[in-house]
C-alpha positions in Angstrom: 73.6 17.2 39.6 70.0 16.1 39.3 68.7 13.4 41.7 65.5 11.3 41.6 62.9 12.6 43.9 63.5 11.5 47.6 60.8 12.9 49.9 61.3 12.0 53.6 59.0 12.2 56.5 60.7 13.6 59.7 59.0 12.4 62.9 61.8 12.6 65.3 61.0 15.4 67.8 64.7 16.2 68.2 65.0 16.7 64.4 61.8 18.9 64.4 63.1 21.0 67.2 66.5 21.4 65.6 64.8 22.7 62.5 62.6 25.1 64.5 65.5 27.6 64.5 65.4 30.6 62.2 68.9 30.0 60.7 68.6 26.3 60.3 65.2 26.7 58.6 66.5 29.3 56.3 69.6 27.3 55.5 67.6 24.2 54.5 65.2 26.4 52.5 68.1 28.0 50.7 69.9 24.8 49.8 66.7 23.3 48.5 66.1 26.3 46.4 69.6 27.2 44.9 71.5 23.8 45.3 74.9 23.0 47.0 76.5 26.0 48.7 79.3 26.5 51.2 78.6 28.1 54.6 80.2 31.3 53.2 77.9 31.3 50.3 74.9 30.7 52.6 75.8 33.5 55.0 74.6 36.5 53.1 71.4 34.6 51.9 70.3 33.8 55.4 71.7 36.8 57.3 74.2 35.0 59.5 78.0 34.7 59.6 79.9 32.0 57.8 81.0 30.4 61.0 77.4 30.4 62.4 76.1 28.9 59.2 78.8 26.3 59.3 77.9 25.3 62.9 74.1 25.2 62.0 74.8 23.2 58.9 76.7 20.5 61.0 73.8 20.5 63.5 71.2 19.9 60.7 73.6 17.0 59.3 73.3 15.2 62.6 69.6 14.7 61.8 70.0 13.8 58.2 68.5 17.1 56.9 71.7 18.2 55.1 74.9 16.5 53.9 78.2 17.3 52.5 78.1 17.6 48.7 81.0 15.6 47.3 80.5 16.7 43.7 82.9 19.7 44.1 86.6 19.2 43.5 87.6 22.3 45.5 89.3 21.0 48.7 89.2 24.4 50.4 85.6 25.0 50.7 83.0 22.4 51.7 79.7 22.7 50.0 76.5 21.3 51.7 73.2 20.1 50.1 69.8 19.2 51.4 69.8 15.5 52.0 66.4 14.8 50.3 64.5 16.5 47.5 61.6 17.2 49.9 60.6 16.8 53.6 57.3 16.4 55.4 57.5 17.2 59.1 54.8 15.0 60.5 54.2 13.1 63.5 52.1 10.2 64.7 48.4 11.0 65.0 47.8 12.0 68.6 51.5 12.8 69.0 52.5 13.8 72.5 52.8 17.4 73.7 56.7 17.5 72.9 56.0 16.6 69.3 53.2 19.0 68.9 55.1 21.7 70.5 58.0 21.1 68.1 55.8 21.1 65.0 54.2 24.2 66.0 57.5 25.9 66.6 58.7 24.7 63.2 55.7 25.9 61.4 56.0 29.3 63.0 59.7 29.6 62.0 58.7 28.5 58.5 56.1 31.2 58.3 58.5 33.7 59.5 61.0 32.5 56.8 58.4 32.9 54.2 57.6 36.5 55.3 61.3 37.3 55.3 61.6 36.0 51.7 58.6 37.9 50.6 59.7 41.2 52.2 63.2 40.7 50.6 61.5 40.2 47.2 59.4 43.4 47.7 62.4 45.5 48.6 64.3 44.4 45.5 61.4 44.0 43.0 62.0 47.3 41.3 65.6 45.9 40.3 64.2 42.8 38.7 63.6 42.4 34.9 60.1 43.3 33.9 59.1 39.7 33.0 60.1 38.4 36.6 58.1 41.3 38.1 55.0 40.5 36.0 55.4 36.7 36.8 55.5 37.3 40.6 52.3 36.7 42.4 50.8 37.3 45.9 47.3 35.8 45.8 44.8 35.1 48.6 41.5 33.1 48.2 38.6 32.6 50.5 37.3 29.2 49.7 34.2 27.3 50.7 35.2 23.8 50.8 35.0 20.4 52.5 38.0 18.7 54.1 38.0 16.2 51.3 37.9 18.8 48.7 40.7 20.7 50.4 42.8 17.5 50.5 42.2 16.9 46.9 43.1 20.5 45.9 46.3 20.4 47.9 47.3 17.1 46.1 46.5 18.5 42.7 48.5 21.6 43.3 51.4 19.5 44.6 51.3 17.5 41.4 51.4 20.6 39.4 54.4 22.0 41.2 56.5 18.8 41.4 57.9 18.9 37.9 59.5 22.2 38.6 61.4 21.2 41.8 65.0 22.4 41.3 66.6 19.3 42.7 64.8 16.9 40.4 64.3 19.1 37.3 66.3 17.9 34.3 64.8 20.1 31.6 65.2 23.6 33.1 65.8 26.3 30.4 69.0 28.3 30.7 67.1 31.3 32.0 65.4 29.5 34.9 66.1 30.9 38.2 65.2 29.8 41.8 61.6 30.7 42.8 60.0 30.5 46.2 56.5 29.1 46.2 54.6 28.7 49.5 51.1 27.1 50.0 49.1 27.4 53.2 45.7 26.0 53.3 43.7 25.7 56.6 40.2 26.2 58.0 39.5 30.0 58.5 40.0 30.6 62.3 36.6 31.9 63.1 35.4 28.4 63.9 31.9 28.9 62.5 
């Protein structure tokens, strides 16, 4: 089922902390990429047991990050879906130390998840059809840019990506498959 875009900002430090767990972060990422799934279906994808996934999905639901998907008529299995089509994990400017710590922990877990997905891709890349191998990309750029230019660039890239988001895309061709795309843009750490 396709839904209209619903991007939510999460500022509650408890929700940020809840998602700063590797299994929970992987579960949310998986549901956003592939759509509604049961805990059993999520287990292999995130490297956890079905019962562990079920517990973590219920925990995420307490913070409004996932919800039961009622579109399935199978009463035996309970599928879950992401509660929104996108999340921004922000905080008030000058947020307190607890919020900043939760944000840093969440970003660290998300970076680890991106690395896990990239390594899984590399391990199985030789089994992919040639067109998918050729379409995959790992690119790094060293930019010379102002904060305003960086903000504009990120906004423009976001606008280019938005029509392809699985949860809102209505015109996907039959051979379309879930793809992970990550964007990290930050000032180079040398501080010069």
